[in-house]
N, C-alpha and C positions, 0 to 999 in steps of 0.2 A: 249519364252521358259523360264520356271522357273528353277532357280538354286536349286539344291538339297543340302540340308544341311547334313553334316556328323554328326550324333548324336552318333556314337559309341565312347566309351571311349578308350583311348589308354591303353595298357597293364600296364604300370607303374601307371597310375591313378587308374585303377581297383585294383591293389595290395595295393596301399595306402588306398583306400576306405575300402577294406576288413580288412586290418590290423587295421585301425582306429576304425572300427565297432567292431572288436574283442576286442580291448583294452577297449572301452567304455562298452561293455557287461561284461568283466571281472571286471572292476571297480564297476559296478552296482551290480554284484553278490557278490563281496567281501564286499561292503557296506551293503548289505542285510544280509549276514552271520554275520557281526559284530553287526548289530542292533539286530538280534535275540539272539546272545550270550549275549549282553549287557542287554537286557530286561529280559531274562529268566534264565540265568546261572551265569554269573560273572559280577561284576561291580567294578570299582575303587573307592576308598574313600580316601580323604585327612584328616589327623588328624589336627584338628584346636583346639588350646588351650592346656593346660597342665594337664587336669584332669586324663590323663592316663600315665603321665610321672612317672618314667623314662623309662618305657618299650616302650611306643608309644609317640613320641614327635612331637610337633608342626611342620607342614610342611612335614611330611612323607606321602607317598602314598602307599596304600595297595590294593591288589585284594581281593575281598570277594565273597563268594558263595552266590548267591541269594536264597531267600526262603529256608533257611537251615532247615532240619529236624533233630530231635533228638539232640538238643543242649545239651552239657554236661557242668558240672561245670568246670570253668576255661576257657571256650571258650570266645573269645572277639567278640562282636557283634555290628552291627550298627542298630539303630532303630529310629523310629519317636519319637521326644522329647514329653514327656507327657504334657508339658506346652506350646508347640508350634509345631504343626504337620508339619510345613514347615521346621523345623530344624531337623538335624540328630545328635544323640548322639552316642558315642562309649564308651562302658563299658564292664566289665568282668562279666560273669554269675557266681554267687556265689551259687545260689540255684534254683532248679526246682520244678515243681508241687509236693506238698505233703511234701516237706522238711520243717523242723523247723529251724528258724534262731534266734539267740540271740546275742546281743552285751554285753560283760561283761569285765570290767577292760581294755578296749581298744582292746580286742580280739573278733574275730568272732567265734561263736559256730554254728555248723551245726549238727542238729539231736543230740543235747546234747554232742557233742564232739568238742574240739577246732579244728578249720579249719587250716590245714597245707597249708599256702600260700608261703612257702619258695621258691617255684619254680619261683615265679614272684615278691615277695616283700621281702624287708629287714626285719629282725626281729624287728627292732626299729619302724616300722610303726604301728601306733595305729589307731583303728577305733572307733570313738565316735558315739553316737546315734544322731538322728535327729528328725524332726517333725513327721515322720511316725513310726519309730521304736526308742524307747528310751532305755537308758541303763537298763540292766537286764529285758527287756521285750522280751517275746518269741512270734514270729509270725509264722504262717504256710502259705507257698506259695500256692496260689489258683491254681486250675486246669488250665492248658494252660497259666500259667504266669511264669515269671522269677524274681528273686531278683538279682539285678546287683549293682556292686560297681566300682568306678573308682580306678585305682591303686594309684593315688595321693590323698589318702583319706582325707587329711586335706583341699584340695581345690576342691573337686569333689562334684557336685550336682548329687545325684544318688538315689537309692531306699530308702536310709535312710530318704530322704526328701519328695519324691513324690510317693513312693510306688512301686508296682509291674509293670513290663513291660509285657503287654499282648503279647502272641505269634503272634497275627495278626499284631502287630506293628513292629516286627522284619523285617529288610530289608536284612541283610547279615551277614555271619560269616567270620571274617578276616582269610585270608589264609597266605599271605606273603607280605612283603614289596618289592616294585619294583622301588621306586624312593626316593632319599634323605634318604636312610636307615641309614646313619650315619651323621646326620646333624651337629654334633660337629666337624667333620673332614672337 
């Protein structure tokens, strides 16, 4: 006579199995949602370097909106570096398609008017020309391009040196700081 094997699971084992399977499904679903949000909507960026100080300092982390539409003057963006597409730069949009930019006596002129940057820069900050745009030279921003500058003008490599940032190279628009927001404290 053959012994019959009891293959039924006890009730506590069934409950543990169902709970475990539910937890694994929930973790997978949350990971998938996070991945979709990360790829298509929002992404964190770390500020590396001092090109945007004092407003954005080394070591801060910001959330950014991916593939931003209709960037405005004053927006801070992340984009592929023109000199190395593996790097990401963070700069402020100064001018958009069709705008005329001129640097004169340390000031930025936009469409023949002095640009008011008092919302984010001290009045003592001066903006010198570079390789791309020289002092007293006027340039017009190409269609689907941006002219960007770092807030720390003296130590920033930006559109003054390497020209316009194509819209296709923009990655995200900075929204808010979420970590290390006051690094001096």
